[in-house]
Biopython code that builds the backbone (N, CA, C, O; Angstrom):
import numpy as np
from Bio.PDB.StructureBuilder import StructureBuilder

atoms = [
    (1, "MET", "N", (156.116, 128.186, 89.670)),
    (1, "MET", "CA", (154.882, 127.808, 89.004)),
    (1, "MET", "C", (154.439, 126.465, 89.541)),
    (1, "MET", "O", (155.201, 125.511, 89.695)),
    (2, "THR", "N", (153.089, 126.468, 89.827)),
    (2, "THR", "CA", (152.439, 125.375, 90.299)),
    (2, "THR", "C", (151.541, 124.712, 89.231)),
    (2, "THR", "O", (151.042, 125.426, 88.361)),
    (3, "THR", "N", (151.299, 123.321, 89.255)),
    (3, "THR", "CA", (150.422, 122.849, 88.418)),
    (3, "THR", "C", (149.239, 122.227, 89.094)),
    (3, "THR", "O", (149.359, 121.424, 90.018)),
    (4, "ASP", "N", (148.150, 122.604, 88.627)),
    (4, "ASP", "CA", (146.898, 121.948, 89.263)),
    (4, "ASP", "C", (146.657, 120.613, 88.821)),
    (4, "ASP", "O", (146.189, 120.472, 87.691)),
    (5, "LEU", "N", (146.933, 119.462, 89.625)),
    (5, "LEU", "CA", (146.612, 118.088, 89.253)),
    (5, "LEU", "C", (145.165, 117.681, 89.572)),
    (5, "LEU", "O", (144.727, 117.909, 90.699)),
    (6, "SER", "N", (144.366, 117.063, 88.597)),
    (6, "SER", "CA", (143.060, 116.573, 88.691)),
    (6, "SER", "C", (143.213, 115.575, 90.095)),
    (6, "SER", "O", (144.279, 115.049, 90.414)),
    (7, "PRO", "N", (142.047, 115.440, 90.789)),
    (7, "PRO", "CA", (142.052, 114.837, 92.125)),
    (7, "PRO", "C", (142.013, 113.108, 91.798)),
    (7, "PRO", "O", (141.506, 112.662, 90.769)),
    (8, "GLU", "N", (142.539, 112.380, 92.694)),
    (8, "GLU", "CA", (142.708, 111.135, 92.808)),
    (8, "GLU", "C", (141.173, 110.422, 92.680)),
    (8, "GLU", "O", (140.307, 110.936, 93.388)),
    (9, "THR", "N", (140.835, 109.452, 91.959)),
    (9, "THR", "CA", (139.695, 109.056, 91.843)),
    (9, "THR", "C", (139.543, 107.618, 91.469)),
    (9, "THR", "O", (140.586, 107.062, 91.125)),
    (10, "SER", "N", (138.506, 106.946, 91.469)),
    (10, "SER", "CA", (138.371, 105.474, 91.026)),
    (10, "SER", "C", (137.370, 105.431, 89.970)),
    (10, "SER", "O", (136.323, 106.069, 90.080)),
    (11, "ARG", "N", (137.636, 104.710, 88.947)),
    (11, "ARG", "CA", (136.441, 104.310, 87.885)),
    (11, "ARG", "C", (136.409, 102.882, 87.570)),
    (11, "ARG", "O", (137.448, 102.222, 87.575)),
    (12, "TRP", "N", (135.410, 102.435, 87.331)),
    (12, "TRP", "CA", (135.318, 101.081, 86.642)),
    (12, "TRP", "C", (135.020, 101.216, 85.065)),
    (12, "TRP", "O", (134.026, 101.825, 84.671)),
    (13, "LEU", "N", (135.901, 100.638, 84.223)),
    (13, "LEU", "CA", (135.496, 100.694, 82.779)),
    (13, "LEU", "C", (135.197, 99.282, 82.248)),
    (13, "LEU", "O", (135.950, 98.316, 82.371)),
    (14, "THR", "N", (134.069, 99.292, 81.675)),
    (14, "THR", "CA", (133.764, 98.109, 81.024)),
    (14, "THR", "C", (133.925, 98.253, 79.388)),
    (14, "THR", "O", (133.191, 98.959, 78.697)),
    (15, "ILE", "N", (134.960, 97.500, 78.923)),
    (15, "ILE", "CA", (135.372, 97.578, 77.520)),
    (15, "ILE", "C", (134.717, 96.298, 76.774)),
    (15, "ILE", "O", (134.894, 95.164, 77.220)),
    (16, "LYS", "N", (133.928, 96.554, 75.583)),
    (16, "LYS", "CA", (133.552, 95.530, 74.848)),
    (16, "LYS", "C", (133.871, 95.561, 73.511)),
    (16, "LYS", "O", (133.810, 96.674, 72.987)),
    (17, "GLY", "N", (134.225, 94.542, 72.756)),
    (17, "GLY", "CA", (134.551, 94.300, 71.409)),
    (17, "GLY", "C", (135.386, 93.101, 71.095)),
    (17, "GLY", "O", (135.406, 92.168, 71.897)),
    (18, "GLU", "N", (136.011, 93.061, 70.093)),
    (18, "GLU", "CA", (136.896, 91.994, 69.824)),
    (18, "GLU", "C", (138.234, 92.262, 70.499)),
    (18, "GLU", "O", (139.040, 93.073, 70.043)),
    (19, "LEU", "N", (138.414, 91.639, 71.462)),
    (19, "LEU", "CA", (139.532, 92.146, 72.589)),
    (19, "LEU", "C", (140.634, 91.074, 72.347)),
    (19, "LEU", "O", (141.761, 91.568, 72.381)),
    (20, "GLN", "N", (140.612, 90.108, 72.177)),
    (20, "GLN", "CA", (141.766, 89.146, 72.164)),
    (20, "GLN", "C", (142.683, 89.195, 73.471)),
    (20, "GLN", "O", (143.872, 89.515, 73.472)),
    (21, "SER", "N", (141.905, 88.811, 74.617)),
    (21, "SER", "CA", (142.482, 89.206, 75.897)),
    (21, "SER", "C", (143.724, 88.655, 76.131)),
    (21, "SER", "O", (144.263, 89.048, 77.165)),
    (22, "ALA", "N", (144.418, 87.740, 75.367)),
    (22, "ALA", "CA", (145.757, 87.197, 75.704)),
    (22, "ALA", "C", (146.744, 88.487, 75.246)),
    (22, "ALA", "O", (147.813, 88.642, 75.836)),
    (23, "THR", "N", (146.444, 89.161, 74.453)),
    (23, "THR", "CA", (147.268, 90.236, 74.147)),
    (23, "THR", "C", (146.823, 91.761, 74.630)),
    (23, "THR", "O", (147.621, 92.659, 74.898)),
    (24, "PHE", "N", (145.582, 91.842, 74.677)),
    (24, "PHE", "CA", (144.966, 93.183, 75.133)),
    (24, "PHE", "C", (145.104, 93.334, 76.491)),
    (24, "PHE", "O", (145.273, 94.499, 76.850)),
    (25, "LEU", "N", (145.078, 92.415, 77.433)),
    (25, "LEU", "CA", (145.235, 92.812, 78.879)),
    (25, "LEU", "C", (146.722, 93.212, 79.300)),
    (25, "LEU", "O", (146.921, 94.117, 80.110)),
    (26, "PRO", "N", (147.587, 92.605, 78.802)),
    (26, "PRO", "CA", (149.057, 93.226, 79.099)),
    (26, "PRO", "C", (149.219, 94.320, 78.629)),
    (26, "PRO", "O", (149.935, 95.108, 79.246)),
    (27, "TRP", "N", (148.591, 94.721, 77.359)),
    (27, "TRP", "CA", (148.803, 96.144, 76.594)),
    (27, "TRP", "C", (148.382, 97.103, 77.493)),
    (27, "TRP", "O", (149.138, 97.989, 77.890)),
    (28, "VAL", "N", (146.919, 96.966, 77.940)),
    (28, "VAL", "CA", (146.186, 97.813, 78.680)),
    (28, "VAL", "C", (146.833, 98.118, 79.986)),
    (28, "VAL", "O", (147.016, 99.297, 80.287)),
    (29, "GLU", "N", (147.271, 96.958, 80.955)),
    (29, "GLU", "CA", (147.958, 97.218, 82.152)),
    (29, "GLU", "C", (149.319, 98.025, 81.946)),
    (29, "GLU", "O", (149.633, 98.866, 82.789)),
    (30, "ARG", "N", (150.182, 97.768, 80.771)),
    (30, "ARG", "CA", (151.327, 98.370, 80.521)),
    (30, "ARG", "C", (150.971, 100.031, 80.352)),
    (30, "ARG", "O", (151.507, 100.902, 81.036)),
    (31, "HIS", "N", (150.068, 100.252, 79.416)),
    (31, "HIS", "CA", (149.527, 101.700, 79.361)),
    (31, "HIS", "C", (148.973, 102.350, 80.371)),
    (31, "HIS", "O", (149.059, 103.576, 80.438)),
    (32, "GLY", "N", (148.378, 101.675, 81.227)),
    (32, "GLY", "CA", (147.789, 102.287, 82.556)),
    (32, "GLY", "C", (148.868, 102.576, 83.396)),
    (32, "GLY", "O", (148.850, 103.636, 84.021)),
    (33, "HIS", "N", (149.887, 101.731, 83.519)),
    (33, "HIS", "CA", (151.177, 101.822, 84.490)),
    (33, "HIS", "C", (151.943, 103.207, 83.887)),
    (33, "HIS", "O", (152.260, 104.166, 84.590)),
    (34, "ARG", "N", (152.132, 103.116, 82.661)),
    (34, "ARG", "CA", (152.914, 104.311, 82.007)),
    (34, "ARG", "C", (152.228, 105.642, 82.634)),
    (34, "ARG", "O", (152.954, 106.548, 83.044)),
    (35, "LEU", "N", (151.010, 105.728, 82.692)),
    (35, "LEU", "CA", (150.231, 106.903, 83.013)),
    (35, "LEU", "C", (150.109, 107.105, 84.557)),
    (35, "LEU", "O", (149.464, 108.015, 85.077)),
    (36, "GLY", "N", (150.768, 106.200, 85.184)),
    (36, "GLY", "CA", (150.718, 106.359, 86.858)),
    (36, "GLY", "C", (149.423, 105.787, 87.409)),
    (36, "GLY", "O", (149.042, 106.139, 88.525)),
    (37, "LEU", "N", (148.731, 104.924, 86.684)),
    (37, "LEU", "CA", (147.479, 104.470, 87.224)),
    (37, "LEU", "C", (147.511, 103.060, 87.809)),
    (37, "LEU", "O", (148.289, 102.238, 87.325)),
    (38, "SER", "N", (146.776, 102.763, 88.740)),
    (38, "SER", "CA", (146.524, 101.534, 89.398)),
    (38, "SER", "C", (145.519, 100.791, 88.408)),
    (38, "SER", "O", (144.431, 101.345, 88.248)),
    (39, "ILE", "N", (145.751, 99.643, 87.751)),
    (39, "ILE", "CA", (144.724, 98.873, 87.116)),
    (39, "ILE", "C", (144.482, 97.640, 87.792)),
    (39, "ILE", "O", (145.433, 96.982, 88.212)),
    (40, "LYS", "N", (143.231, 97.240, 87.948)),
    (40, "LYS", "CA", (142.977, 96.039, 88.329)),
    (40, "LYS", "C", (141.938, 95.531, 87.580)),
    (40, "LYS", "O", (140.907, 96.180, 87.405)),
    (41, "VAL", "N", (142.188, 93.973, 86.929)),
    (41, "VAL", "CA", (141.205, 93.469, 86.122)),
    (41, "VAL", "C", (140.301, 92.836, 86.915)),
    (41, "VAL", "O", (140.684, 92.120, 87.840)),
    (42, "ILE", "N", (138.980, 93.031, 86.637)),
    (42, "ILE", "CA", (137.883, 92.495, 87.566)),
    (42, "ILE", "C", (137.206, 91.186, 86.601)),
    (42, "ILE", "O", (136.808, 90.118, 87.066)),
    (43, "TYR", "N", (137.200, 91.512, 85.409)),
    (43, "TYR", "CA", (136.711, 90.393, 84.525)),
    (43, "TYR", "C", (137.339, 90.451, 83.125)),
    (43, "TYR", "O", (137.597, 91.534, 82.599)),
    (44, "ALA", "N", (137.596, 89.210, 82.495)),
    (44, "ALA", "CA", (137.984, 89.309, 81.154)),
    (44, "ALA", "C", (137.725, 88.115, 80.316)),
    (44, "ALA", "O", (138.017, 86.988, 80.718)),
    (45, "ASP", "N", (137.183, 88.335, 79.158)),
    (45, "ASP", "CA", (136.992, 87.262, 78.173)),
    (45, "ASP", "C", (137.212, 88.002, 76.598)),
    (45, "ASP", "O", (137.397, 89.216, 76.506)),
    (46, "PRO", "N", (137.173, 87.232, 75.575)),
    (46, "PRO", "CA", (137.507, 87.863, 74.446)),
    (46, "PRO", "C", (136.499, 88.885, 73.902)),
    (46, "PRO", "O", (136.683, 89.427, 72.813)),
    (47, "ARG", "N", (135.505, 89.124, 74.619)),
    (47, "ARG", "CA", (134.548, 90.155, 74.100)),
    (47, "ARG", "C", (134.326, 91.236, 75.169)),
    (47, "ARG", "O", (133.851, 92.319, 74.828)),
    (48, "THR", "N", (134.599, 91.027, 76.245)),
    (48, "THR", "CA", (134.337, 91.896, 77.536)),
    (48, "THR", "C", (135.490, 91.951, 78.599)),
    (48, "THR", "O", (135.944, 90.927, 79.108)),
    (49, "THR", "N", (135.881, 93.061, 78.865)),
    (49, "THR", "CA", (136.931, 93.406, 80.013)),
    (49, "THR", "C", (136.336, 94.489, 80.905)),
    (49, "THR", "O", (135.833, 95.555, 80.549)),
    (50, "VAL", "N", (136.479, 94.041, 82.040)),
    (50, "VAL", "CA", (136.131, 95.171, 83.365)),
    (50, "VAL", "C", (137.351, 95.468, 84.074)),
    (50, "VAL", "O", (138.029, 94.541, 84.517)),
    (51, "PHE", "N", (137.692, 96.656, 84.223)),
    (51, "PHE", "CA", (138.847, 97.138, 85.091)),
    (51, "PHE", "C", (138.429, 98.138, 86.219)),
    (51, "PHE", "O", (137.494, 98.919, 86.042)),
    (52, "LYS", "N", (139.005, 98.104, 87.156)),
    (52, "LYS", "CA", (139.204, 99.070, 88.232)),
    (52, "LYS", "C", (140.345, 99.916, 87.967)),
    (52, "LYS", "O", (141.462, 99.419, 87.822)),
    (53, "VAL", "N", (140.127, 101.252, 87.889)),
    (53, "VAL", "CA", (141.143, 102.043, 87.623)),
    (53, "VAL", "C", (141.227, 103.060, 88.488)),
    (53, "VAL", "O", (140.206, 103.738, 88.604)),
    (54, "ASP", "N", (142.356, 103.418, 89.262)),
    (54, "ASP", "CA", (142.635, 104.327, 90.439)),
    (54, "ASP", "C", (143.760, 105.358, 89.844)),
    (54, "ASP", "O", (144.754, 104.947, 89.245)),
    (55, "GLY", "N", (143.521, 106.583, 90.049)),
    (55, "GLY", "CA", (144.473, 107.591, 89.690)),
    (55, "GLY", "C", (143.861, 108.928, 89.423)),
    (55, "GLY", "O", (142.679, 109.131, 89.702)),
    (56, "GLN", "N", (144.625, 109.848, 88.891)),
    (56, "GLN", "CA", (144.079, 111.131, 88.609)),
    (56, "GLN", "C", (143.177, 111.176, 87.459)),
    (56, "GLN", "O", (143.413, 110.596, 86.400)),
    (57, "ALA", "N", (142.039, 111.945, 87.718)),
    (57, "ALA", "CA", (140.943, 111.867, 86.544)),
    (57, "ALA", "C", (141.243, 112.159, 85.097)),
    (57, "ALA", "O", (140.652, 111.606, 84.170)),
    (58, "ASP", "N", (142.266, 113.123, 84.944)),
    (58, "ASP", "CA", (142.800, 113.501, 83.556)),
    (58, "ASP", "C", (143.336, 112.236, 82.984)),
    (58, "ASP", "O", (143.033, 111.873, 81.848)),
    (59, "LEU", "N", (144.218, 111.490, 83.847)),
    (59, "LEU", "CA", (144.920, 110.363, 83.411)),
    (59, "LEU", "C", (144.023, 109.100, 83.080)),
    (59, "LEU", "O", (144.290, 108.277, 82.205)),
    (60, "ILE", "N", (143.021, 109.075, 83.837)),
    (60, "ILE", "CA", (142.092, 107.955, 83.679)),
    (60, "ILE", "C", (141.350, 108.552, 82.059)),
    (60, "ILE", "O", (141.181, 107.735, 81.154)),
    (61, "ASP", "N", (141.029, 109.785, 81.905)),
    (61, "ASP", "CA", (140.778, 109.917, 80.460)),
    (61, "ASP", "C", (141.522, 109.500, 79.476)),
    (61, "ASP", "O", (141.092, 108.858, 78.517)),
    (62, "ALA", "N", (142.769, 109.861, 79.663)),
    (62, "ALA", "CA", (143.954, 109.632, 78.611)),
    (62, "ALA", "C", (143.958, 107.856, 78.409)),
    (62, "ALA", "O", (144.128, 107.297, 77.326)),
    (63, "PHE", "N", (143.750, 107.227, 79.599)),
    (63, "PHE", "CA", (143.778, 105.890, 79.422)),
    (63, "PHE", "C", (142.746, 105.412, 78.699)),
    (63, "PHE", "O", (142.984, 104.496, 77.912)),
    (64, "GLU", "N", (141.486, 105.896, 78.810)),
    (64, "GLU", "CA", (140.355, 105.513, 77.973)),
    (64, "GLU", "C", (140.580, 105.627, 76.586)),
    (64, "GLU", "O", (140.264, 104.787, 75.743)),
    (65, "ILE", "N", (141.215, 106.846, 76.362)),
    (65, "ILE", "CA", (141.421, 107.138, 74.726)),
    (65, "ILE", "C", (142.488, 106.189, 74.243)),
    (65, "ILE", "O", (142.420, 105.787, 73.081)),
    (66, "GLY", "N", (143.552, 105.761, 75.098)),
    (66, "GLY", "CA", (144.432, 104.815, 74.761)),
    (66, "GLY", "C", (143.788, 103.399, 74.266)),
    (66, "GLY", "O", (143.994, 102.858, 73.180)),
    (67, "CYS", "N", (142.971, 102.941, 75.311)),
    (67, "CYS", "CA", (142.233, 101.863, 75.139)),
    (67, "CYS", "C", (141.530, 101.631, 73.613)),
    (67, "CYS", "O", (141.469, 100.568, 72.996)),
    (68, "LEU", "N", (141.033, 102.919, 73.209)),
    (68, "LEU", "CA", (140.150, 102.889, 72.110)),
    (68, "LEU", "C", (141.029, 102.789, 70.919)),
    (68, "LEU", "O", (140.572, 102.390, 69.848)),
    (69, "LEU", "N", (142.290, 103.140, 71.061)),
    (69, "LEU", "CA", (143.269, 103.204, 69.955)),
    (69, "LEU", "C", (144.208, 102.105, 69.710)),
    (69, "LEU", "O", (144.774, 101.981, 68.624)),
    (70, "GLY", "N", (144.396, 101.261, 70.747)),
    (70, "GLY", "CA", (145.483, 100.102, 70.594)),
    (70, "GLY", "C", (145.105, 99.167, 71.491)),
    (70, "GLY", "O", (144.290, 99.516, 72.345)),
    (71, "PRO", "N", (145.607, 97.790, 71.494)),
    (71, "PRO", "CA", (146.624, 97.511, 70.398)),
    (71, "PRO", "C", (146.121, 97.143, 69.041)),
    (71, "PRO", "O", (144.910, 97.052, 68.842)),
    (72, "ILE", "N", (146.873, 96.958, 68.234)),
    (72, "ILE", "CA", (146.403, 96.723, 66.669)),
    (72, "ILE", "C", (145.534, 95.454, 66.646)),
    (72, "ILE", "O", (144.602, 95.518, 65.844)),
    (73, "ASN", "N", (145.628, 94.415, 67.290)),
    (73, "ASN", "CA", (144.882, 93.286, 67.159)),
    (73, "ASN", "C", (143.460, 93.287, 67.820)),
    (73, "ASN", "O", (142.629, 92.398, 67.634)),
    (74, "ALA", "N", (143.277, 94.398, 68.622)),
    (74, "ALA", "CA", (141.912, 94.572, 69.298)),
    (74, "ALA", "C", (141.048, 95.537, 68.604)),
    (74, "ALA", "O", (141.550, 96.413, 67.900)),
    (75, "TRP", "N", (139.664, 95.417, 68.776)),
    (75, "TRP", "CA", (138.877, 96.328, 68.090)),
    (75, "TRP", "C", (137.790, 96.585, 69.305)),
    (75, "TRP", "O", (136.912, 95.846, 69.751)),
    (76, "VAL", "N", (138.162, 97.823, 69.639)),
    (76, "VAL", "CA", (137.153, 98.314, 71.007)),
    (76, "VAL", "C", (135.700, 98.971, 70.331)),
    (76, "VAL", "O", (135.644, 99.986, 69.637)),
    (77, "GLU", "N", (134.750, 98.247, 70.669)),
    (77, "GLU", "CA", (133.470, 98.754, 70.309)),
    (77, "GLU", "C", (132.741, 99.752, 71.273)),
    (77, "GLU", "O", (132.074, 100.704, 70.866)),
    (78, "THR", "N", (132.899, 99.497, 72.347)),
    (78, "THR", "CA", (132.466, 100.589, 73.508)),
    (78, "THR", "C", (133.178, 100.634, 74.752)),
    (78, "THR", "O", (133.792, 99.649, 75.162)),
    (79, "ILE", "N", (133.136, 101.663, 75.342)),
    (79, "ILE", "CA", (133.813, 101.906, 76.658)),
    (79, "ILE", "C", (132.675, 102.467, 77.510)),
    (79, "ILE", "O", (132.089, 103.517, 77.247)),
    (80, "THR", "N", (132.411, 101.662, 78.572)),
    (80, "THR", "CA", (131.402, 102.343, 79.757)),
    (80, "THR", "C", (131.996, 102.609, 81.048)),
    (80, "THR", "O", (132.545, 101.703, 81.676)),
    (81, "ARG", "N", (131.920, 103.848, 81.508)),
    (81, "ARG", "CA", (132.576, 104.257, 82.546)),
    (81, "ARG", "C", (131.594, 104.428, 83.673)),
    (81, "ARG", "O", (130.473, 104.899, 83.476)),
    (82, "ARG", "N", (132.021, 104.042, 84.854)),
    (82, "ARG", "CA", (131.195, 104.105, 85.982)),
    (82, "ARG", "C", (131.812, 104.655, 87.186)),
    (82, "ARG", "O", (133.043, 104.659, 87.181)),
    (83, "THR", "N", (131.245, 105.100, 88.174)),
    (83, "THR", "CA", (132.077, 105.509, 89.260)),
    (83, "THR", "C", (131.885, 104.417, 90.677)),
    (83, "THR", "O", (132.448, 104.488, 91.770)),
    (84, "ASP", "N", (130.986, 103.527, 90.231)),
    (84, "ASP", "CA", (130.727, 102.418, 91.147)),
    (84, "ASP", "C", (130.727, 101.077, 90.321)),
    (84, "ASP", "O", (130.848, 101.076, 89.096)),
    (85, "MET", "N", (130.589, 99.984, 91.043)),
    (85, "MET", "CA", (130.661, 98.853, 90.269)),
    (85, "MET", "C", (129.191, 97.976, 90.196)),
    (85, "MET", "O", (128.938, 96.810, 90.501)),
    (86, "SER", "N", (128.362, 99.055, 89.664)),
    (86, "SER", "CA", (127.016, 98.792, 89.310)),
    (86, "SER", "C", (127.131, 98.009, 87.992)),
    (86, "SER", "O", (128.021, 98.200, 87.163)),
    (87, "VAL", "N", (126.056, 97.032, 87.876)),
    (87, "VAL", "CA", (125.939, 96.261, 86.598)),
    (87, "VAL", "C", (124.840, 96.621, 85.634)),
    (87, "VAL", "O", (123.748, 97.012, 86.047)),
    (88, "ASP", "N", (125.138, 96.485, 84.251)),
    (88, "ASP", "CA", (124.215, 96.924, 83.151)),
    (88, "ASP", "C", (122.918, 96.437, 83.399)),
    (88, "ASP", "O", (122.005, 96.685, 82.612)),
]
sb = StructureBuilder()
sb.init_structure("model")
sb.init_model(0)
sb.init_chain("A")
sb.init_seg("    ")
for serial, (resi, resn, name, xyz) in enumerate(atoms, 1):
    if name == "N":
        sb.init_residue(resn, " ", resi, " ")
    sb.init_atom(name, np.array(xyz, "f"), 0.0, 1.0, " ", f" {name:<3s}", serial, name[0])
structure = sb.get_structure()
């Protein structure tokens, strides 16, 4: 039995909300690494965080959902996904 894996890809995620970056960043990095993703923080402040995420496309989708759901002391309002590092 073979399993079709989604292709490796890179995405830039911009997460906005009440992020409390002191706890949000370690939580996000742990969650991404558990999924086998490479996470690089490009920018972070209490309202906006930008990540470069490398890995399988399906797992990046799961990572995005995880970011919406946790941690408890963060409130994610929006996540914008890009295939390049363009600016709003």
